[in-house]
C-alpha positions in Angstrom: 105.9 90.9 125.0 108.8 90.4 122.6 111.0 93.5 122.0 112.8 94.1 118.7 116.4 95.3 118.4 116.5 98.8 117.0 112.7 98.6 116.8 113.0 96.9 113.5 111.1 93.6 112.7 111.7 91.3 109.8 108.8 88.8 109.2 108.3 85.7 107.3 104.9 84.2 107.8 102.2 81.9 106.7 99.1 83.9 107.4 96.3 81.4 106.7 96.3 79.9 110.2 96.3 83.4 111.6 93.4 84.8 109.7 91.0 84.9 112.6 93.5 86.4 114.9 94.5 89.1 112.4 90.8 89.9 111.8 90.1 90.2 115.5 93.0 92.8 115.8 91.7 94.7 112.7 94.9 94.1 110.7 98.2 92.4 110.5 100.3 95.2 112.1 97.9 95.6 115.0 98.1 91.8 115.5 101.9 91.8 115.5 102.1 94.9 117.8 99.9 93.1 120.3 102.7 90.6 120.8 105.9 92.4 119.7 107.3 95.9 120.3 108.5 97.4 117.0 108.2 100.6 114.9 109.6 99.5 111.5 108.9 96.4 109.6 109.9 94.6 106.4 109.2 91.3 104.7 109.9 89.4 101.4 108.0 90.3 98.3 109.9 87.9 96.0 109.1 87.2 92.3 111.6 84.4 91.6 113.9 84.3 88.6 112.8 83.3 85.1 114.2 80.1 83.5 115.8 81.2 80.2 113.3 79.1 78.1 110.2 80.9 79.5 109.4 84.1 77.6 108.9 87.3 79.6 105.7 89.2 79.1 105.7 93.0 79.7 102.0 92.7 80.3 102.8 90.7 83.5 105.8 92.7 84.5 106.7 92.7 87.3 105.2 89.2 87.9 103.0 88.6 91.0 104.9 87.9 94.2 105.4 84.2 95.1 105.9 85.1 98.8 102.3 84.9 99.8 99.9 87.5 101.1 102.3 88.9 103.8 104.3 91.1 101.4 101.1 92.3 99.6 99.6 93.4 102.9 102.7 95.4 103.9 103.0 96.9 100.4 99.5 98.3 100.8 100.4 100.2 104.0 100.8 104.0 104.0 104.4 104.9 103.4 105.5 101.4 102.4 108.4 101.0 100.0 109.1 98.1 97.6 112.7 97.6 96.5 113.6 97.2 92.9 115.5 94.0 92.7 114.3 91.9 89.8 113.8 88.6 91.7 114.1 89.2 95.4 112.5 92.6 96.3 111.7 93.4 99.9 108.9 95.6 101.1 108.7 97.6 104.3 108.1 100.8 106.1 110.0 103.1 108.5 112.9 105.5 108.0 115.8 103.1 108.4 114.2 100.3 106.4 113.1 102.6 103.5 116.6 104.1 103.2 118.0 100.6 102.6 115.2 99.3 100.3 115.7 102.4 98.1 119.2 101.1 97.3 118.1 97.5 96.5 118.2 97.1 92.7 119.6 94.7 90.0 123.1 95.7 90.9 122.8 94.5 94.5 122.8 91.0 95.9 119.4 89.3 96.5 119.5 89.7 100.2 121.2 93.0 100.4 118.6 94.6 102.7 119.2 91.8 105.3 122.9 92.4 105.4 122.7 96.2 105.2 120.1 96.6 108.0 121.9 94.1 110.2 125.2 95.9 109.8 123.8 99.4 110.2 121.2 98.9 112.9 120.7 95.2 113.7 117.1 94.0 113.8 114.9 91.1 115.0 113.4 88.2 112.9 110.1 86.5 113.3 109.1 83.2 111.6 105.4 82.7 112.1 102.8 80.2 111.0 105.3 78.3 108.7 107.8 77.0 111.1 107.6 73.4 109.8 107.1 73.9 106.1 109.5 76.9 105.6 112.2 76.7 108.3 115.0 79.0 109.0 116.0 82.6 108.6 117.1 84.8 105.7 120.4 85.7 107.3 121.6 82.3 106.1 121.2 83.3 102.5 123.1 86.5 103.4 126.0 84.5 104.9 126.1 82.2 101.9 126.4 85.2 99.6 129.1 86.8 101.8 131.1 83.6 101.5 130.7 83.4 97.7 128.5 80.3 97.8 125.2 81.5 96.2 127.3 82.6 93.2 128.5 79.0 92.8 125.0 77.4 92.4 124.9 76.2 88.8 121.2 77.0 88.5 122.1 80.7 88.2 123.2 80.0 84.6 119.7 78.8 83.9 117.9 81.7 85.4 117.4 85.3 84.1 117.0 88.6 85.9 114.6 90.8 83.9 114.1 94.6 84.3 112.3 97.3 82.3 114.5 100.0 80.9 113.0 102.7 78.7 110.0 100.5 78.1 112.1 97.6 77.0 112.7 94.3 78.9 116.4 93.7 79.5 117.6 90.4 80.8 120.9 89.1 82.3 122.1 85.8 83.6 121.4 85.7 87.3 124.4 86.6 89.4 123.4 84.3 92.1 120.8 81.8 93.2 120.2 81.8 97.0 118.9 78.2 96.8 117.4 75.6 99.0 116.4 76.5 102.6 114.7 73.3 103.7 117.5 72.4 106.1 118.0 75.8 107.7 116.6 74.4 110.9 120.1 72.9 111.5 121.1 76.3 112.9 118.4 76.3 115.6 120.6 74.6 118.2 123.4 77.1 117.6 121.0 80.1 118.0 119.8 78.6 121.3 123.3 78.0 122.5 124.0 81.7 121.7 120.9 82.8 123.7 119.5 84.2 120.4 116.3 82.3 119.8 112.9 82.2 121.5 110.1 79.9 120.5 106.4 79.8 121.4 102.9 79.8 120.0 100.0 82.3 119.7 96.7 80.4 120.1 98.3 77.2 118.7 100.2 78.9 115.9 104.0 78.3 116.3 106.6 81.0 116.0 110.4 81.5 116.3 111.9 84.8 117.2 115.6 85.8 116.7 116.3 89.0 118.8 119.5 89.8 116.9 119.9 89.2 113.2 123.5 90.4 113.5 124.4 87.7 116.0 122.6 85.1 114.0 124.6 86.1 110.9 127.9 85.8 112.9 127.0 82.2 114.0 126.0 81.3 110.4 129.2 82.7 108.9 131.3 80.7 111.4 129.5 77.4 110.6 129.4 77.8 106.9 133.1 78.8 106.7 134.0 75.5 108.4 131.5 73.5 106.3 130.0 75.2 103.3 127.6 72.2 102.8 126.3 72.5 106.4 122.8 73.0 105.0 122.8 70.3 102.4 119.2 69.0 102.3 120.4 65.5 101.3 118.5 65.4 98.0 120.9 64.7 95.2 118.4 66.1 92.7 117.9 69.4 94.6 118.5 72.1 92.0 121.0 73.9 94.3 122.2 71.4 96.9 122.8 68.8 94.2 124.3 71.1 91.6 127.0 73.4 92.8 130.7 73.9 92.6 131.6 73.7 96.4 
């Protein structure tokens, strides 16, 4: 059985290939706890930013999550907390997780919970059921923000962060755009060299496990300081890899 640092698990997952296994365990958390030891859990519940030309509708505010069913399932758990960032909210439960999510609003960076929980407690990360189509770990976006890179993606000037204030929608130019993650698997070799990645499968569904998010972040910061374009996806027309000022 895998064991989480500080008993905190961060999950990104594609649940479709796991539907039968989750049902057999009578729920997502029971399924995860059959394989991993943890007490607190959090996951993305992202909305995405709005292009300036698309009108915002209060009827659909906040918009549905674009992160799939994982965030929805966790949001429906007793005691779960959803952060209030306009584009990159996270959802989770557990004392330490909730304390951080409660601070995550429009004034904070998109991946504030990742950085804050890593610095305060450290935690473990699981990528499950989407290893090929959605590679990598969210600590990379945190490292990019800490180095001032996400703020230099030109797409941020196109995107708007919307929030409701006294019943009115207020918009601002996005302060950052985390950007493309399709080449985040370039870090895998370095996690393995650091003894900080385990891989396997559960009934044919592949997973990757990072025991220490704090250690992963340290590796990512080192590599991105040396080469900020380390995770360039190679597509000149990529909205972030192809249009940035670094």
